[in-house]
Backbone bond lengths (Angstrom), bond angles and torsions (degrees), N, CA, C in turn:
res aa  C-N    CA-C-N  psi(-1)  N-CA   C-N-CA  omega(-1)  CA-C   N-CA-C  phi
1 X - - - 1.465 - - 1.526 108.88 -
2 X 1.307 116.44 138.40 1.455 119.40 179.79 1.518 111.29 -75.84
3 X 1.329 114.37 157.75 1.459 119.21 177.99 1.526 110.03 -65.13
4 X 1.316 116.18 146.36 1.463 120.34 177.84 1.526 110.18 -68.39
5 X 1.304 114.88 149.14 1.454 118.90 176.57 1.523 110.16 -74.04
6 X 1.327 115.39 160.02 1.453 119.27 172.66 1.518 108.73 -63.16
7 X 1.321 116.25 136.60 1.462 119.09 176.03 1.519 108.90 -71.98
8 X 1.310 115.22 133.85 1.456 120.26 -178.28 1.515 109.39 -119.20
9 X 1.311 115.60 152.65 1.456 120.17 -175.55 1.525 112.02 -74.23
10 X 1.320 117.99 -33.71 1.456 120.79 -173.27 1.520 109.72 -96.93
11 X 1.346 118.26 114.30 1.463 120.18 -178.42 1.523 110.27 -78.89
12 X 1.327 118.00 88.69 1.451 121.55 -179.20 1.520 108.27 -151.49
13 X 1.303 115.14 171.21 1.461 120.64 175.07 1.520 107.57 -71.73
14 X 1.324 116.02 116.62 1.458 120.26 -168.87 1.518 111.92 -86.23
15 X 1.316 115.05 149.08 1.452 121.01 174.09 1.505 109.14 -130.99
16 X 1.310 116.59 158.68 1.452 120.72 -178.78 1.515 109.47 -149.57
17 X 1.332 117.85 159.96 1.456 119.99 177.91 1.519 111.68 -57.98
18 X 1.320 114.18 152.64 1.458 119.49 -179.21 1.519 110.71 -69.82
19 X 1.344 115.98 -178.01 1.455 121.97 -169.79 1.506 115.63 -59.34
20 X 1.336 116.22 175.38 1.462 121.09 -175.45 1.515 111.66 -63.55
21 X 1.327 117.74 156.49 1.459 120.28 -179.91 1.521 110.66 -62.97
22 X 1.329 115.93 144.07 1.457 120.74 179.57 1.514 110.18 -80.02
23 X 1.325 115.84 148.61 1.457 120.44 171.17 1.522 108.86 -69.43
24 X 1.336 115.74 152.53 1.447 120.25 -179.36 1.521 110.01 -57.47
25 X 1.332 115.54 127.93 1.454 120.25 177.69 1.512 113.82 87.02
26 X 1.342 118.00 -8.21 1.464 119.91 -179.56 1.516 109.46 -76.28
27 X 1.317 118.54 147.78 1.458 120.41 178.35 1.513 110.98 -67.77
28 X 1.330 115.29 153.45 1.455 119.58 179.64 1.510 110.21 -72.58
29 X 1.356 117.11 136.45 1.459 119.01 175.07 1.526 110.18 -61.28
30 X 1.315 116.66 155.49 1.452 120.44 179.44 1.516 109.95 -58.48
31 X 1.330 116.00 130.44 1.459 120.12 176.07 1.508 113.96 86.35
32 X 1.322 118.90 -4.13 1.459 121.24 -179.62 1.510 108.85 -111.21
33 X 1.354 119.30 121.53 1.445 120.87 -178.08 1.515 111.28 -66.32
34 X 1.338 115.12 160.35 1.458 120.10 -176.43 1.518 112.65 -89.75
35 X 1.322 119.49 8.40 1.457 122.26 -178.57 1.511 112.99 -79.35
36 X 1.344 115.21 -166.87 1.456 120.85 -176.81 1.520 112.53 -75.46
37 X 1.321 117.63 -25.54 1.462 120.56 -177.87 1.513 110.22 -116.28
38 X 1.323 115.28 156.33 1.461 121.53 176.59 1.515 108.04 -122.03
39 X 1.330 117.21 150.70 1.463 119.59 -177.87 1.515 112.04 -72.52
40 X 1.307 116.06 161.94 1.454 121.40 170.26 1.511 107.52 -77.88
41 X 1.329 116.91 129.65 1.455 121.20 -176.98 1.516 110.69 -95.92
42 X 1.318 114.75 153.79 1.455 120.02 -179.93 1.520 109.65 -83.97
43 X 1.312 117.05 125.69 1.460 121.27 -176.46 1.521 112.07 -63.79
44 X 1.334 116.59 -43.01 1.459 118.82 -179.42 1.516 110.66 -60.96
45 X 1.334 117.16 -40.72 1.457 120.57 178.94 1.514 110.89 -66.33
46 X 1.361 116.79 -40.92 1.462 119.93 -179.37 1.523 111.07 -63.42
47 X 1.332 116.52 -38.97 1.458 120.10 -179.99 1.524 110.51 -68.97
48 X 1.339 116.71 -41.05 1.456 119.34 -177.29 1.518 112.33 -68.69
49 X 1.351 117.37 -32.06 1.461 119.77 -177.78 1.517 112.49 -88.68
50 X 1.345 118.22 -8.00 1.465 119.85 176.78 1.526 109.36 -68.15
51 X 1.327 117.81 143.20 1.463 119.28 -179.30 1.517 111.17 -64.38
52 X 1.315 115.85 148.29 1.461 121.44 176.04 1.521 107.33 -75.84
53 X 1.314 116.87 100.31 1.458 120.17 -170.29 1.517 113.48 -90.63
54 X 1.330 118.46 -11.31 1.457 118.21 -177.27 1.528 111.02 -60.35
55 X 1.323 116.44 -41.31 1.461 120.12 -179.10 1.522 111.08 -67.65
56 X 1.330 117.12 -25.43 1.459 121.36 -178.71 1.520 111.81 -98.42
57 X 1.321 116.23 6.28 1.460 121.04 179.35 1.528 111.59 57.85
58 X 1.339 117.08 37.00 1.457 121.53 174.39 1.503 115.17 79.98
59 X 1.351 119.24 1.34 1.460 119.76 -173.27 1.519 113.38 -76.77
60 X 1.324 118.29 -14.14 1.458 120.33 -176.83 1.525 112.18 -77.12
61 X 1.308 117.40 -18.01 1.459 120.48 -175.28 1.524 110.73 -110.13
62 X 1.327 115.25 144.14 1.464 120.30 177.11 1.523 109.69 -76.10
63 X 1.333 115.76 148.31 1.458 120.67 173.87 1.526 108.77 -71.81
64 X 1.317 115.98 147.13 1.466 120.70 -177.47 1.516 110.34 -140.16
65 X 1.337 115.64 135.17 1.464 122.70 166.01 1.519 106.47 -104.75
66 X 1.319 116.69 123.85 1.464 122.13 -172.76 1.521 110.63 -120.87
67 X 1.326 116.37 132.41 1.464 122.56 174.76 1.523 108.72 -112.43
68 X 1.323 116.42 130.50 1.465 122.97 177.73 1.532 107.97 -120.09
69 X 1.338 116.32 126.44 1.467 121.34 -178.65 1.525 109.04 -115.65
70 X 1.321 116.53 117.00 1.469 123.72 179.09 1.529 107.97 -89.84
71 X 1.333 116.68 88.23 1.465 120.58 -172.35 1.531 113.46 -60.23
72 X 1.341 120.67 -45.38 1.473 118.77 179.88 1.525 112.44 -60.47
73 X 1.335 117.14 -40.99 1.466 119.77 -177.97 1.517 111.79 -69.49
74 X 1.329 117.36 -44.40 1.466 119.61 -179.09 1.523 110.53 -64.56
75 X 1.324 117.79 -40.91 1.472 120.31 178.00 1.526 111.18 -61.56
76 X 1.334 116.49 -45.48 1.455 120.94 -178.11 1.524 111.46 -65.31
77 X 1.337 116.95 -45.09 1.457 119.09 -177.36 1.523 111.92 -72.35
78 X 1.327 117.49 -29.79 1.461 119.59 174.47 1.518 110.37 -61.93
79 X 1.321 117.35 -44.47 1.470 120.77 177.19 1.521 110.85 -60.55
80 X 1.336 116.42 -37.61 1.463 120.59 -178.71 1.522 111.32 -66.52
81 X 1.315 117.49 -45.92 1.465 119.18 -173.08 1.524 112.84 -74.69
82 X 1.338 117.99 -26.53 1.472 118.84 178.18 1.518 111.72 -98.85
83 X 1.336 116.83 -6.93 1.453 120.21 176.57 1.510 114.11 66.26
84 X 1.320 117.46 27.96 1.463 121.25 -178.69 1.525 109.12 -161.83
85 X 1.310 115.12 167.56 1.460 120.19 175.53 1.530 108.82 -71.51
86 X 1.331 118.32 129.14 1.471 119.63 -178.29 1.528 111.92 -62.25
87 X 1.309 115.12 146.83 1.461 122.21 174.71 1.523 108.21 -110.87
88 X 1.319 116.48 177.79 1.466 120.16 178.68 1.524 110.91 -58.20
89 X 1.333 116.83 -36.11 1.468 120.44 -178.08 1.526 112.69 -72.79
90 X 1.332 117.18 -24.64 1.464 119.77 -176.00 1.525 113.24 -102.76
91 X 1.316 117.07 5.08 1.461 119.50 178.47 1.533 110.42 -90.11
92 X 1.325 117.68 152.57 1.466 120.41 -178.90 1.524 111.80 -62.89
93 X 1.322 115.43 147.98 1.463 122.39 176.88 1.529 108.56 -97.83
94 X 1.314 115.92 107.93 1.456 120.09 -175.56 1.523 112.28 -70.73
95 X 1.332 118.00 -24.35 1.467 118.73 177.57 1.527 110.30 -65.86
96 X 1.337 116.49 -43.10 1.467 120.31 179.18 1.523 111.12 -68.60
97 X 1.327 116.90 -37.52 1.463 120.44 179.26 1.526 110.41 -66.22
98 X 1.338 117.07 -39.98 1.464 120.45 176.93 1.525 110.53 -61.72
99 X 1.333 116.94 -43.06 1.470 120.44 -179.53 1.519 110.98 -63.73
100 X 1.330 117.50 -42.23 1.469 122.20 178.90 1.521 111.04 -62.68
101 X 1.326 116.70 -43.40 1.465 121.34 -177.76 1.527 111.22 -66.32
102 X 1.329 116.50 -46.16 1.457 120.26 -177.03 1.536 110.84 -69.30
103 X 1.315 116.97 -37.51 1.465 119.75 179.02 1.523 110.85 -60.34
104 X 1.320 117.16 -39.01 1.461 120.69 -179.17 1.523 112.20 -69.83
105 X 1.328 117.72 -16.16 1.463 120.85 178.49 1.530 111.18 -75.44
106 X 1.332 117.26 -14.65 1.452 120.48 176.62 1.521 113.44 92.32
107 X 1.302 115.49 -173.06 1.457 123.05 -176.77 1.525 110.31 -66.00
108 X 1.351 117.55 118.56 1.471 118.76 -178.70 1.522 112.95 -65.98
109 X 1.329 117.51 -16.88 1.456 120.33 178.60 1.503 114.31 -87.85
110 X 1.326 117.67 -4.49 1.462 120.87 -179.30 1.528 110.41 -69.69
111 X 1.321 117.76 149.95 1.473 120.22 -178.41 1.525 113.34 -59.11
112 X 1.325 116.99 -32.73 1.458 120.46 -177.40 1.523 112.30 -102.29
113 X 1.334 117.89 20.16 1.463 120.70 -177.25 1.528 110.59 -63.61
114 X 1.334 117.71 131.92 1.463 119.57 179.56 1.523 111.33 -80.84
115 X 1.318 116.26 158.24 1.453 120.59 163.88 1.530 107.60 -69.54
116 X 1.325 116.92 156.65 1.463 120.71 177.27 1.524 108.78 -126.20
117 X 1.306 115.13 139.18 1.462 121.17 179.37 1.526 108.49 -144.25
118 X 1.324 116.29 132.43 1.464 121.55 177.57 1.517 108.59 -125.68
119 X 1.336 116.58 130.63 1.459 122.01 -176.21 1.525 110.23 -129.75
120 X 1.324 116.33 131.70 1.456 122.44 174.20 1.530 108.00 -106.17
121 X 1.313 116.55 130.70 1.464 122.43 179.64 1.526 108.14 -108.91
122 X 1.324 116.41 124.93 1.460 120.30 -173.49 1.522 111.40 -137.20
123 X 1.321 115.84 140.92 1.462 122.61 167.87 1.525 108.28 -90.36
124 X 1.318 117.49 130.04 1.451 121.49 -177.21 1.529 109.55 -106.25
125 X 1.338 118.25 116.37 1.469 121.22 -179.56 1.523 111.25 -71.82
126 X 1.339 117.30 165.07 1.475 119.77 -179.70 1.521 113.36 -57.29
127 X 1.335 117.64 -37.79 1.462 121.49 176.12 1.525 107.11 -94.63
128 X 1.308 116.15 106.19 1.461 121.13 -171.19 1.523 112.13 -71.41
129 X 1.344 117.74 -41.43 1.455 121.25 179.34 1.514 112.02 60.54
130 X 1.337 115.57 -129.56 1.466 121.07 -175.76 1.532 112.68 -85.24
131 X 1.336 117.84 2.73 1.466 119.58 -176.96 1.522 112.49 -64.16
132 X 1.331 117.53 -29.00 1.464 119.06 178.97 1.522 110.71 -61.28
133 X 1.333 117.09 -43.95 1.460 120.17 178.59 1.524 111.02 -65.57
134 X 1.340 116.14 -38.36 1.465 120.81 179.27 1.522 110.77 -62.87
135 X 1.340 116.97 -45.25 1.454 121.19 -179.98 1.528 110.65 -63.48
136 X 1.320 117.04 -43.26 1.463 119.46 179.85 1.527 111.22 -65.38
137 X 1.334 117.24 -35.99 1.463 120.00 176.82 1.528 110.28 -63.99
138 X 1.324 117.47 -42.99 1.463 121.07 178.45 1.528 111.34 -59.23
139 X 1.322 115.60 -45.06 1.469 119.52 -179.65 1.521 110.66 -63.34
140 X 1.327 116.27 -35.52 1.451 119.97 177.74 1.523 112.76 -67.97
141 X 1.334 117.09 -25.54 1.458 121.39 177.13 1.525 112.31 -83.57
142 X 1.339 117.68 -3.21 1.461 121.01 178.58 1.519 114.51 99.86
143 X 1.336 117.41 7.88 1.464 121.05 178.84 1.524 110.18 -89.89
144 X 1.327 116.52 137.02 1.455 120.56 165.32 1.528 107.36 -81.26
145 X 1.319 117.10 146.38 1.469 121.39 -178.72 1.522 108.98 -123.31
146 X 1.320 115.80 123.09 1.460 120.77 172.01 1.525 107.15 -99.81
147 X 1.322 116.44 109.56 1.466 121.78 -175.77 1.514 109.61 -111.80
148 X 1.321 115.77 128.07 1.463 121.12 179.29 1.522 108.97 -126.24
149 X 1.332 118.02 136.08 1.479 119.47 178.75 1.528 110.83 -61.95
150 X 1.317 115.71 137.50 1.472 120.97 175.38 1.519 107.34 -95.26
151 X 1.318 116.25 99.89 1.458 121.18 -174.56 1.519 113.20 -97.59
152 X 1.329 116.73 -24.04 1.456 122.18 178.69 1.522 108.76 -128.15
153 X 1.364 117.81 151.87 1.473 119.56 -178.16 1.521 113.81 -56.79
154 X 1.346 117.43 -31.20 1.463 119.39 -176.77 1.527 112.79 -96.35
155 X 1.334 117.88 10.49 1.459 120.01 176.25 1.528 110.09 -64.25
156 X 1.314 117.24 135.86 1.462 119.82 175.18 1.530 109.01 -142.94
157 X 1.307 115.73 177.29 1.460 120.97 -175.70 1.518 112.01 -124.63
158 X 1.338 116.64 18.26 1.461 119.87 -178.44 1.527 111.63 -58.43
159 X 1.338 116.44 -43.04 1.453 119.15 -178.06 1.527 111.28 -64.90
160 X 1.328 116.51 -37.36 1.469 119.31 178.86 1.524 110.99 -61.95
161 X 1.341 116.80 -38.07 1.465 119.71 178.38 1.523 111.22 -66.22
162 X 1.328 117.11 -45.34 1.461 120.46 178.91 1.523 111.07 -63.31
163 X 1.329 116.32 -39.07 1.461 119.98 179.04 1.526 111.00 -63.51
164 X 1.325 116.49 -41.24 1.468 118.87 -177.89 1.535 110.92 -68.24
165 X 1.319 116.13 -38.53 1.469 118.99 175.17 1.522 109.70 -59.94
166 X 1.327 116.74 -41.05 1.461 120.66 -179.30 1.521 111.48 -65.83
167 X 1.329 116.75 -40.47 1.463 119.91 176.38 1.529 110.42 -60.69
168 X 1.318 116.53 -44.64 1.470 120.19 -176.95 1.523 112.44 -68.77
169 X 1.316 118.12 -32.20 1.464 118.14 -179.92 1.524 111.34 -73.56
170 X 1.338 117.11 -13.46 1.455 119.79 173.90 1.527 112.29 -98.79
171 X 1.328 117.84 -30.90 1.463 119.78 -178.91 1.528 111.80 -83.38
172 X 1.341 117.56 -20.15 1.465 123.11 -178.38 1.532 109.60 -137.80
173 X 1.322 114.63 171.25 1.461 119.43 164.87 1.517 106.30 -87.88
174 X 1.303 117.02 105.69 1.458 121.52 -174.36 1.523 108.61 -76.96
175 X 1.325 115.58 95.62 1.461 121.81 -175.05 1.521 111.24 -76.03
176 X 1.335 116.04 -45.78 1.467 121.40 -175.71 1.520 109.02 -140.22
177 X 1.323 116.11 134.08 1.462 122.22 177.01 1.515 107.95 -124.99
178 X 1.332 116.93 124.95 1.459 122.88 177.93 1.521 107.38 -116.82
179 X 1.323 117.02 116.81 1.461 122.14 -176.83 1.521 109.32 -113.45
180 X 1.316 115.88 119.03 1.460 121.65 174.91 1.517 107.71 -92.11
181 X 1.325 116.87 93.97 1.465 122.06 178.82 1.520 109.65 -169.61
182 X 1.319 115.63 140.62 1.457 120.91 174.21 1.509 112.41 -99.87
183 X 1.325 117.40 14.11 1.457 122.82 -174.49 1.526 110.86 -86.21
184 X 1.322 116.57 88.25 1.452 120.63 179.96 1.507 113.43 -73.45
185 X 1.327 117.09 -27.37 1.464 120.34 -177.51 1.526 111.15 -59.44
186 X 1.332 116.73 -40.29 1.460 120.20 -177.97 1.517 114.18 -97.82
187 X 1.330 118.22 -24.48 1.454 120.18 -170.99 1.523 114.87 -105.66
188 X 1.316 119.37 -23.81 1.467 120.17 -172.02 1.524 112.19 -56.45
189 X 1.307 117.60 -54.89 1.470 120.58 -175.89 1.530 112.40 -65.90
190 X 1.355 119.98 -49.16 1.468 118.67 179.89 1.525 113.63 -62.26
191 X 1.335 117.38 -37.92 1.463 119.23 -178.45 1.524 110.96 -70.37
192 X 1.308 118.06 -39.33 1.468 119.88 177.32 1.520 110.83 -66.12
193 X 1.330 116.94 -37.31 1.465 120.12 177.03 1.524 110.56 -62.43
194 X 1.331 116.23 -40.76 1.464 120.16 178.96 1.529 110.91 -67.09
195 X 1.329 116.90 -39.63 1.466 120.43 179.05 1.525 110.91 -61.87
196 X 1.310 117.49 -34.02 1.465 120.86 179.36 1.523 111.91 -65.11
197 X 1.330 117.15 -23.83 1.470 119.94 -179.59 1.524 112.12 -84.74
198 X 1.343 117.41 -3.38 1.451 119.95 176.11 1.517 115.44 112.44
199 X 1.330 118.75 -6.02 1.457 120.99 176.66 1.525 109.76 -75.18
200 X 1.324 116.89 135.34 1.464 120.34 173.75 1.522 107.84 -77.06
201 X 1.317 117.12 115.73 1.460 121.87 -175.94 1.523 109.56 -113.39
202 X 1.316 115.75 123.10 1.461 122.44 179.35 1.519 109.32 -120.45
203 X 1.314 116.20 130.27 1.467 121.85 174.04 1.522 107.81 -102.42
204 X 1.325 116.28 129.56 1.455 121.85 176.74 1.517 107.47 -118.84
205 X 1.318 116.53 119.86 1.460 121.14 -177.33 1.525 107.18 -163.01
206 X 1.313 116.16 -167.20 1.463 120.80 177.20 1.525 108.57 -92.90
207 X 1.323 116.23 133.43 1.462 119.96 -174.79 1.521 112.19 -60.91
208 X 1.329 117.18 -24.93 1.465 119.92 -179.86 1.528 112.91 -65.18
209 X 1.342 116.76 -24.19 1.468 119.10 -171.66 1.527 112.57 -128.21
210 X 1.322 118.23 14.36 1.467 120.24 -175.07 1.517 111.54 -121.33
211 X 1.321 116.76 42.50 1.458 120.65 -179.27 1.516 112.93 -58.30
212 X 1.324 117.57 -30.47 1.471 120.12 -177.73 1.524 111.05 -63.34
213 X 1.315 117.27 -34.68 1.464 120.31 -179.54 1.522 111.56 -85.33
214 X 1.338 116.20 -38.56 1.464 120.01 -179.22 1.526 110.61 -62.18
215 X 1.317 116.70 -38.47 1.457 120.87 -176.92 1.520 114.79 -87.88
216 X 1.321 117.99 0.34 1.462 120.82 -176.62 1.531 111.08 -86.36
217 X 1.317 115.50 140.69 1.469 120.83 174.58 1.526 112.13 -84.58
218 X 1.339 116.96 -8.82 1.452 120.65 -174.95 1.527 113.15 -107.28
219 X 1.322 116.88 -21.67 1.459 121.17 -175.13 1.517 110.74 -106.39
220 X 1.315 116.01 141.03 1.461 120.88 171.36 1.524 108.13 -88.37
221 X 1.325 117.13 140.24 1.461 120.47 179.12 1.523 110.47 -120.14
222 X 1.330 115.83 136.67 1.461 122.77 174.15 1.517 107.79 -131.42
223 X 1.328 116.86 128.30 1.466 119.04 174.06 1.518 107.55 -69.33
224 X 1.322 115.95 135.64 1.461 119.89 -174.53 1.524 112.16 -59.45
225 X 1.333 117.53 -29.53 1.455 119.73 -179.85 1.531 111.87 -73.39
226 X 1.337 117.02 -12.72 1.464 120.69 177.03 1.528 112.43 -86.55
227 X 1.334 117.73 -6.12 1.460 120.55 173.29 1.531 107.45 -73.28
228 X 1.320 118.87 121.25 1.467 120.68 -174.95 1.530 112.78 -54.92
229 X 1.341 115.62 124.34 1.456 121.11 176.33 1.506 115.17 76.91
230 X 1.346 118.35 7.34 1.462 120.10 -175.79 1.524 112.68 -62.61
231 X 1.318 116.77 -27.40 1.461 120.98 178.23 1.522 108.75 -129.66
232 X 1.334 115.24 140.35 1.461 119.95 -177.78 1.521 111.17 -64.80
233 X 1.329 117.25 -36.26 1.465 123.20 177.70 1.519 107.95 -133.66
234 X 1.346 118.63 154.23 1.464 119.81 178.31 1.528 111.21 -58.34
235 X 1.319 115.46 140.43 1.464 119.76 178.70 1.520 110.28 -71.10
236 X 1.319 115.12 150.65 1.465 120.88 178.95 1.527 108.43 -82.35
237 X 1.323 114.84 78.25 1.466 120.90 -179.62 1.513 108.04 -149.54
238 X 1.314 116.63 156.14 1.460 121.78 172.78 1.523 106.76 -118.18
239 X 1.306 116.55 114.18 1.457 121.52 -177.75 1.516 110.22 -83.77
240 X 1.314 116.24 126.29 1.459 119.88 179.32 1.526 111.54 -67.46
241 X 1.347 117.18 -19.75 1.463 119.58 177.75 1.522 111.82 -88.59
242 X 1.335 117.73 0.92 1.459 120.76 -179.60 1.528 110.96 -143.66
243 X 1.329 116.01 45.02 1.464 120.40 -179.98 1.522 110.61 -72.49
244 X 1.326 117.34 145.61 1.464 119.38 173.84 1.520 110.35 -67.55
245 X 1.323 119.09 153.77 1.474 121.35 -177.23 1.521 113.19 -56.62
246 X 1.340 116.85 -32.68 1.467 119.68 -178.51 1.522 112.93 -82.30
247 X 1.351 117.25 -1.11 1.457 120.18 -177.92 1.517 111.44 88.16
248 X 1.314 116.18 175.85 1.459 120.70 -178.92 1.514 109.54 -154.24
249 X 1.320 115.88 147.20 1.453 122.19 174.66 1.523 109.50 -84.30
250 X 1.319 116.75 134.09 1.464 122.22 174.89 1.524 107.48 -104.30
251 X 1.320 116.16 109.39 1.467 120.20 -177.21 1.521 110.38 -68.12
252 X 1.331 117.82 148.20 1.466 119.69 174.19 1.523 109.89 -65.97
253 X 1.327 115.50 149.42 1.458 119.53 179.67 1.529 112.18 -90.09
254 X 1.320 117.58 -6.82 1.465 122.36 172.83 1.512 107.91 -149.90
255 X 1.321 116.26 158.45 1.465 119.05 -177.12 1.521 110.49 -71.80
256 X 1.309 115.75 151.68 1.458 121.72 179.26 1.521 110.80 -61.70
257 X 1.345 117.53 -42.82 1.470 120.54 -179.76 1.531 111.47 -63.74
258 X 1.343 116.60 -40.55 1.464 118.54 178.44 1.519 111.26 -62.32
259 X 1.319 116.67 -41.51 1.453 119.02 179.35 1.524 111.11 -63.43
260 X 1.330 117.01 -46.82 1.464 120.23 -177.88 1.522 110.38 -63.78
261 X 1.331 117.52 -38.79 1.460 119.82 178.22 1.516 111.36 -60.31
262 X 1.333 116.98 -45.05 1.467 119.86 179.24 1.521 110.82 -68.33
263 X 1.319 117.59 -35.12 1.451 121.76 178.70 1.530 110.28 -63.28
264 X 1.326 116.34 -44.56 1.470 120.97 179.95 1.522 110.38 -64.38
265 X 1.343 117.05 -40.47 1.468 119.60 179.13 1.526 111.30 -62.61
266 X 1.336 116.52 -38.16 1.458 119.48 -178.61 1.525 113.00 -73.79
267 X 1.332 115.90 -34.37 1.471 119.73 -172.04 1.525 113.51 -108.64
268 X 1.321 117.85 -3.39 1.452 121.12 176.20 1.519 114.11 74.58
């Protein structure tokens, strides 16, 4: 019997980004065009065409270490923890994150070395601005990017991330999954279910907003600032899980007078 799929919140025919990016000069996989973009694949079709590995004890599928980056969530929570709009100096360095992820996969020449795949999921607003340069930089670092137009304020890509994880757990032996997201509402249950099947699942986010992973007995948690080189300079934050022995002052994020003025306006 095949492994059960991850339970998803939206009862619909699921789709997910197409396969991992090809190495330079590698032939195109069957059904995948050789252009800059790849189609969205149907999850049901991907599951049905995956080999029945139970009889082969999993040997038909390659091992895979997969990284999933929830760009809207990481951007939002970064603003929350530093109390300001992120600047170039305070944004994550994807080159360092790629190096950290690949190093943990082990020696690529080892007989049991896994494939590695890193995917960034992003909502693209109508005014693209500097996002084109950001996307091209990510691709240059070896990340695949799943970009979806943001047409409504509540549009998100959580389901696309869950769908892609589900596709990969059927197309490969998902050895390790690293999810950069503090979104426990959508990820806690599916990630714990996956961990129960034997996949090593690590959540990387900010400790201030990732209680679902910190409190889980099944998930490993790493604060994103603990990833070596993830930020060019230390973030302007005081982590309650890493306070100095002598304590620390937490500055207000707005002036007392400004708060009282807004309070009076709201309450008369």
